[in-house]
C-alpha positions, 0 to 999 in steps of 0.5 A: 486492558483499557490502558493498553488499548489507549496506549496502542491507540496513541502510539498509532496516532503518533506513528501516523502523524510522523509518517504523514509528512508531506508527501514529496513534490516533483516538476517534471521537465520535458525538453524535446522528447527526454524528461527528467524529474526534479524534486522540489523542496529541501534536497538530501545528498542521496538522490537529487533527481531521477531521469527517464534518459539513462544517458544523462543520469550520471550527469544529473547527480553531479548538478549543484544543489545550491541552484534549487529552491527550498520551497516545495510549491508547484508555482516554481515548477516552470519552464524558466525553472527547468532551463535554469536547472541546466539540464543535459537534456535541455542543451540548445532548448528554448522555452518553447521546447520545454513542457514543465509539469508538477505533480505530487507522489503518495505521502507515506500515510496513504502507503500505511493505509494501502498496505494495511488494508492489503495485510489485513485482507490477507491475514482474514483470508488466511485465517478463513483458510486455516479455520476451514483446514482445521475443520476438515481435520477434525471432521476425518478424526471424527470419522475415523473415531466413529468407525472404530467404535462401531458406529456409522459415519452418518450418524447424527444422534438419537431421533426423537419424533415430534408430534402425537403419535396415537397408534389406536387412531384419532378421536 
């Protein structure tokens, strides 16, 4: 049993270590009133950037990935960085028209902890509700069985008086 528990803890620790890979870092480039999110660090071909405006989303997906740096540091998220991306929303924008903000999303480890808490709480509530339903069903069965045998539904067992019951009076 201890071997299974230690093996389970080891597997859990490995999963936690793998899932705790660094959280994705994004640079939010705001030109005039339109914003675009650019993921910092190594890029995959699946989703190079996210956009708040739907008109520029197709143009953003066609941006070359070579122009982006491989570093995930927030120090590279500057106005000059946003302008160097040649974003369609930043056409004719100067550095004063651009606002750059760096932020980091929750890591997978944080997500696992939150979902584990939610599922654990829901499981405990379900178990408590199920236990209550079973107790209610058993109570009905006992009342039905008691009425079939001629007993009362309020039968509480044998009453045994406690104390001295002296019918002759006290000494």
